[in-house]
N, C-alpha and C positions, 0 to 999 in steps of 0.2 A: 610487820609480820615477816618473819624470816622465810626465805625460800630455800629449802634443802636442794642441793645440787642434784640434777637428773631425776627429780620427782615432780609429779603434777603439783602445782602450787595455787592455781586460781582458775576459776571457770566463770564465764559470763554468758548470760542469755542475750542473744542478738535478736531483737524483736521490733515489730512495727506497732505493737499494742502494749505499752508500758503499764497502763492502768489495768488492763485485763490480766497481764502476767502477775502484777503485784497482788491483785485480788485472788488469783488462783493459788499462788504459793503461800499467801497469808492464810487462806482457808485450809489448804492441804497440809502445810508444814508448820504453820504458826510463825512464819518469818515476818519481821518488821523491816521497814525500808527507810533509808535516809538519802536525800539527794547528795550527789558528790560534786555537782557543778551548778552554777547559777542558771544555766539554760534548761536544766531538768532533763538532759539527754542521757545521763548516767546516774544510776542509783545503786546503792550498796544494800544487799540483803543481809539481815542479821538473825542469828539464832541465839537467844539468851545474851544479847548485847555483843556477840562475837561475830565479826564479818565472815560470811560464808560464800558469797557470790556477788557478782555484779550483774546489772541489767542495763543494756545499751540500746538506745533508740536508733533503729536503722531508718534513716530518711535520706532522700535525695537519689539522684540517678545512679550513683555508684552502687546502690544496693538493689536496683530494680530486678535483677535476675537471681538474687540470693534469698532463699527461703529463711524463715525464722529458724534459729538453731542455737544450741549450746556450743560455746567455743572454749577450748582449754589452753592453758599455758603451762610450760614446764620450767622449773627454776634452774638457773645456772649461776655459777660463781664468776664466770667470765663470758659475757655475752659475745664479745668479738671473737674469742677463741672458739666458742661453740658454733657461731655462725660460719666461721671459716671451715670448720670440720663438716658442717651440714652442707655447705656449697660443694665441697670436695666429694661428698657422698651423693650428690645429685639433687640437692634442694634448689628450688626456685624461690627467690625472695618476692613476696607479694607486697610487703610494706617494709621499707628500709628501717633500720633502728631509729627509735624515737623515745623520748622520755615523757613519763606521765606519773604524777603522784609519788615521786621518789623511786621510780623503777625505770630501767632501760629495757625496752622490749623490741622484738622483731616478729613479724608474721611471715611465714613461709609455707610453701607446699613441699612436703617431703618427697622422697624419691618415688613413693607409690602414688602420689597425687593428693594426699590428705593435707588439709590446712591445719597448722599448729602454730602456737606462739611460744617463744622463749622469753624469759623474764629474769633480769638480774636486779636484786635489791641493792640500790645504790648506797644505802646507809651501812651496809656490811663491807663496802669496799673503801670506806673512808679511813 
């Protein structure tokens, strides 16, 4: 799935109740779900066989003070360049760049304090 530069490209529900969330969005929007990992902690929601969102199980002490929420990513053609600009503009990195499922991502807090992710599709940079 291509990530247009500087546009929102992915969203995921961070939740402690995957079964409840899947039931709610299946009943409300007709989404179907497939597991993305063997542990069952990340699921992909589909609308008409097209991926539309992720669902992530928040578990462990790292998430104790974080309420369930939707989290968004913005696409970038060059994650390192975008991160450098974000830091210069006052961003605080919450999770250093990492790779998952063919993407390179970073999670930060913008200058106003809002958490956001940036994501680069690695298949487009080959």
